[in-house]
A tleap script that builds the chain and sets N, CA, C and O, in Angstrom:
source leaprc.protein.ff14SB
mol = sequence {
  NARG GLU ASP LEU ARG ASN ALA MET ALA SER
  MET ARG GLY PHE GLU GLY ILE THR GLY THR
  MET SER PHE ASP GLY GLN ILE GLY ASP PRO
  VAL LYS CYS ALA VAL ILE VAL LYS ILE ASP
  ASP ALA GLY GLU PHE THR PHE HIE GLU SER
  VAL CYS CPRO
}
set mol.1.N position { 26.208 -8.615 19.374 }
set mol.1.CA position { 25.246 -9.410 19.112 }
set mol.1.C position { 23.906 -8.810 19.785 }
set mol.1.O position { 22.837 -8.640 19.200 }
set mol.2.N position { 24.175 -8.541 21.069 }
set mol.2.CA position { 23.001 -8.083 21.890 }
set mol.2.C position { 22.703 -6.591 21.687 }
set mol.2.O position { 21.655 -6.115 22.122 }
set mol.3.N position { 23.428 -5.992 21.162 }
set mol.3.CA position { 23.076 -4.409 20.434 }
set mol.3.C position { 22.261 -4.800 19.299 }
set mol.3.O position { 21.105 -4.379 19.297 }
set mol.4.N position { 22.649 -5.531 18.330 }
set mol.4.CA position { 21.691 -5.990 17.164 }
set mol.4.C position { 20.373 -6.320 17.684 }
set mol.4.O position { 19.375 -5.735 17.262 }
set mol.5.N position { 20.314 -7.195 18.551 }
set mol.5.CA position { 18.955 -7.863 19.010 }
set mol.5.C position { 18.104 -6.857 19.530 }
set mol.5.O position { 16.918 -6.848 19.201 }
set mol.6.N position { 18.625 -5.905 20.399 }
set mol.6.CA position { 18.044 -4.666 21.014 }
set mol.6.C position { 17.385 -3.727 19.961 }
set mol.6.O position { 16.264 -3.220 19.967 }
set mol.7.N position { 18.385 -3.640 19.069 }
set mol.7.CA position { 17.959 -2.339 17.987 }
set mol.7.C position { 16.739 -2.939 17.181 }
set mol.7.O position { 15.815 -2.189 16.870 }
set mol.8.N position { 16.715 -4.415 16.803 }
set mol.8.CA position { 15.903 -5.085 16.329 }
set mol.8.C position { 14.513 -4.793 17.030 }
set mol.8.O position { 13.506 -4.296 16.526 }
set mol.9.N position { 14.712 -5.211 18.259 }
set mol.9.CA position { 13.503 -5.470 19.327 }
set mol.9.C position { 12.575 -4.170 19.405 }
set mol.9.O position { 11.392 -4.177 19.746 }
set mol.10.N position { 13.246 -3.169 19.068 }
set mol.10.CA position { 12.957 -1.920 19.477 }
set mol.10.C position { 12.326 -1.288 17.846 }
set mol.10.O position { 11.875 -0.144 17.815 }
set mol.11.N position { 12.346 -1.885 16.955 }
set mol.11.CA position { 11.890 -1.146 15.639 }
set mol.11.C position { 10.404 -1.171 15.483 }
set mol.11.O position { 9.890 -2.269 15.695 }
set mol.12.N position { 9.557 -0.127 15.134 }
set mol.12.CA position { 8.466 0.062 15.137 }
set mol.12.C position { 7.975 0.738 13.669 }
set mol.12.O position { 8.447 1.822 13.328 }
set mol.13.N position { 7.074 0.083 12.889 }
set mol.13.CA position { 6.463 0.603 11.783 }
set mol.13.C position { 7.581 0.561 10.611 }
set mol.13.O position { 7.660 1.556 9.890 }
set mol.14.N position { 8.413 -0.486 10.388 }
set mol.14.CA position { 9.217 -0.742 9.330 }
set mol.14.C position { 8.477 -1.266 8.281 }
set mol.14.O position { 7.812 -2.302 8.288 }
set mol.15.N position { 8.648 -0.454 7.355 }
set mol.15.CA position { 8.088 -0.845 5.655 }
set mol.15.C position { 8.972 -1.942 4.976 }
set mol.15.O position { 10.043 -1.781 4.390 }
set mol.16.N position { 8.287 -3.071 5.188 }
set mol.16.CA position { 9.189 -4.162 4.435 }
set mol.16.C position { 8.410 -4.700 3.262 }
set mol.16.O position { 7.276 -4.290 3.014 }
set mol.17.N position { 9.067 -5.688 2.484 }
set mol.17.CA position { 8.311 -5.861 1.149 }
set mol.17.C position { 7.120 -6.333 1.182 }
set mol.17.O position { 6.357 -6.202 0.225 }
set mol.18.N position { 6.721 -7.079 2.519 }
set mol.18.CA position { 5.362 -7.600 2.417 }
set mol.18.C position { 4.387 -6.536 3.478 }
set mol.18.O position { 3.321 -6.965 3.918 }
set mol.19.N position { 4.766 -5.438 3.749 }
set mol.19.CA position { 3.896 -4.502 4.590 }
set mol.19.C position { 4.686 -4.011 5.731 }
set mol.19.O position { 5.852 -4.401 5.796 }
set mol.20.N position { 4.250 -3.236 6.623 }
set mol.20.CA position { 4.651 -2.658 7.685 }
set mol.20.C position { 4.704 -3.526 8.645 }
set mol.20.O position { 3.631 -4.091 8.857 }
set mol.21.N position { 5.748 -3.889 9.428 }
set mol.21.CA position { 6.009 -4.472 10.758 }
set mol.21.C position { 6.606 -4.225 11.833 }
set mol.21.O position { 7.744 -3.882 11.514 }
set mol.22.N position { 6.478 -4.199 13.058 }
set mol.22.CA position { 6.859 -4.026 14.139 }
set mol.22.C position { 7.319 -5.277 15.230 }
set mol.22.O position { 6.715 -6.349 15.236 }
set mol.23.N position { 8.132 -5.075 15.878 }
set mol.23.CA position { 8.641 -6.271 16.533 }
set mol.23.C position { 8.019 -6.117 18.082 }
set mol.23.O position { 7.769 -4.995 18.522 }
set mol.24.N position { 7.818 -7.175 18.775 }
set mol.24.CA position { 7.064 -7.202 19.999 }
set mol.24.C position { 8.117 -6.853 21.119 }
set mol.24.O position { 7.695 -6.796 22.274 }
set mol.25.N position { 9.169 -6.666 20.927 }
set mol.25.CA position { 10.096 -6.432 22.126 }
set mol.25.C position { 10.579 -7.311 23.104 }
set mol.25.O position { 11.438 -7.031 23.940 }
set mol.26.N position { 9.847 -8.666 22.941 }
set mol.26.CA position { 10.125 -9.440 23.966 }
set mol.26.C position { 10.807 -10.681 23.332 }
set mol.26.O position { 12.023 -10.753 23.505 }
set mol.27.N position { 10.169 -11.727 22.584 }
set mol.27.CA position { 11.020 -12.781 22.269 }
set mol.27.C position { 11.571 -12.365 20.605 }
set mol.27.O position { 12.465 -13.020 20.069 }
set mol.28.N position { 10.972 -11.330 19.994 }
set mol.28.CA position { 11.524 -11.313 18.671 }
set mol.28.C position { 10.782 -11.533 17.628 }
set mol.28.O position { 11.383 -11.652 16.560 }
set mol.29.N position { 9.610 -11.626 17.626 }
set mol.29.CA position { 8.585 -12.334 16.570 }
set mol.29.C position { 8.204 -10.747 16.204 }
set mol.29.O position { 8.276 -9.793 16.979 }
set mol.30.N position { 7.775 -10.731 14.796 }
set mol.30.CA position { 7.423 -9.501 14.278 }
set mol.30.C position { 6.002 -9.631 14.149 }
set mol.30.O position { 5.483 -10.645 13.682 }
set mol.31.N position { 5.251 -8.471 14.616 }
set mol.31.CA position { 3.808 -8.402 14.751 }
set mol.31.C position { 3.390 -7.657 13.208 }
set mol.31.O position { 3.461 -6.437 13.062 }
set mol.32.N position { 3.066 -8.344 12.399 }
set mol.32.CA position { 2.456 -8.015 11.088 }
set mol.32.C position { 1.509 -9.003 10.468 }
set mol.32.O position { 1.211 -10.112 10.912 }
set mol.33.N position { 1.027 -8.340 9.217 }
set mol.33.CA position { 0.066 -9.540 8.663 }
set mol.33.C position { 0.830 -10.458 7.953 }
set mol.33.O position { 2.015 -10.335 7.644 }
set mol.34.N position { 0.045 -11.433 7.698 }
set mol.34.CA position { 0.394 -12.608 7.081 }
set mol.34.C position { -0.045 -12.645 5.688 }
set mol.34.O position { -1.254 -12.443 5.579 }
set mol.35.N position { 0.567 -12.840 4.612 }
set mol.35.CA position { 0.004 -12.744 3.121 }
set mol.35.C position { -0.150 -14.377 2.670 }
set mol.35.O position { 0.746 -15.218 2.742 }
set mol.36.N position { -1.279 -14.548 2.276 }
set mol.36.CA position { -1.720 -15.998 1.865 }
set mol.36.C position { -1.792 -16.013 0.300 }
set mol.36.O position { -2.403 -15.216 -0.411 }
set mol.37.N position { -1.123 -16.971 -0.040 }
set mol.37.CA position { -1.001 -17.192 -1.610 }
set mol.37.C position { -1.841 -18.451 -2.170 }
set mol.37.O position { -1.887 -19.434 -1.430 }
set mol.38.N position { -2.386 -18.499 -3.180 }
set mol.38.CA position { -2.742 -19.715 -3.643 }
set mol.38.C position { -1.869 -20.200 -4.890 }
set mol.38.O position { -1.424 -19.341 -5.651 }
set mol.39.N position { -1.583 -21.705 -5.146 }
set mol.39.CA position { -0.770 -22.031 -6.043 }
set mol.39.C position { -1.800 -22.739 -6.888 }
set mol.39.O position { -2.541 -23.582 -6.382 }
set mol.40.N position { -1.875 -22.352 -8.406 }
set mol.40.CA position { -2.630 -23.177 -9.140 }
set mol.40.C position { -1.973 -24.513 -9.644 }
set mol.40.O position { -0.868 -24.895 -9.260 }
set mol.41.N position { -2.792 -25.209 -10.572 }
set mol.41.CA position { -2.306 -26.666 -10.847 }
set mol.41.C position { -0.852 -26.418 -11.980 }
set mol.41.O position { -0.182 -27.341 -12.443 }
set mol.42.N position { -0.646 -25.084 -12.213 }
set mol.42.CA position { 0.448 -24.873 -13.094 }
set mol.42.C position { 1.669 -24.383 -12.380 }
set mol.42.O position { 2.661 -23.889 -12.917 }
set mol.43.N position { 1.472 -24.580 -11.102 }
set mol.43.CA position { 2.572 -23.978 -9.982 }
set mol.43.C position { 2.598 -22.308 -10.287 }
set mol.43.O position { 3.627 -21.645 -10.160 }
set mol.44.N position { 1.496 -21.828 -10.644 }
set mol.44.CA position { 1.778 -19.882 -10.442 }
set mol.44.C position { 1.099 -19.749 -9.289 }
set mol.44.O position { 0.174 -20.425 -8.840 }
set mol.45.N position { 1.827 -18.513 -8.719 }
set mol.45.CA position { 1.327 -18.229 -7.229 }
set mol.45.C position { 0.487 -16.994 -7.406 }
set mol.45.O position { 0.930 -16.063 -8.077 }
set mol.46.N position { -0.602 -16.937 -6.890 }
set mol.46.CA position { -1.423 -15.798 -6.961 }
set mol.46.C position { -2.037 -15.192 -5.622 }
set mol.46.O position { -2.527 -15.931 -4.769 }
set mol.47.N position { -1.994 -14.028 -5.505 }
set mol.47.CA position { -2.216 -13.390 -3.819 }
set mol.47.C position { -3.816 -13.779 -3.626 }
set mol.47.O position { -4.672 -13.749 -4.509 }
set mol.48.N position { -3.970 -14.108 -2.404 }
set mol.48.CA position { -5.369 -14.748 -2.243 }
set mol.48.C position { -6.008 -13.644 -1.130 }
set mol.48.O position { -7.058 -13.041 -1.353 }
set mol.49.N position { -5.170 -13.466 0.167 }
set mol.49.CA position { -5.581 -12.300 1.016 }
set mol.49.C position { -4.520 -12.043 2.093 }
set mol.49.O position { -3.485 -12.702 2.191 }
set mol.50.N position { -4.807 -11.213 2.745 }
set mol.50.CA position { -3.778 -10.736 3.875 }
set mol.50.C position { -4.427 -10.590 5.111 }
set mol.50.O position { -5.382 -9.824 5.238 }
set mol.51.N position { -3.866 -11.441 6.268 }
set mol.51.CA position { -4.708 -11.540 7.697 }
set mol.51.C position { -3.824 -10.836 8.567 }
set mol.51.O position { -2.613 -11.057 8.602 }
set mol.52.N position { -4.526 -9.825 9.408 }
set mol.52.CA position { -3.527 -8.922 10.278 }
set mol.52.C position { -4.021 -9.416 11.394 }
set mol.52.O position { -5.166 -9.847 11.530 }
set mol.53.N position { -2.879 -9.352 12.511 }
set mol.53.CA position { -3.348 -9.547 14.143 }
set mol.53.C position { -4.404 -8.467 14.524 }
set mol.53.O position { -4.872 -8.436 15.662 }
savepdb mol mol.pdb
quit
């Protein structure tokens, strides 16, 4: 378990489905852009914007 945690914490530039991410190496939170979507009255999801740190 510790080896898996360490491997993930050291990941940089991982190309995921929502974009590129890295991990901070400390508490395990990914550093990546957040995707914001809108949901219309019919329940359809549409891309609104991407906010990056």
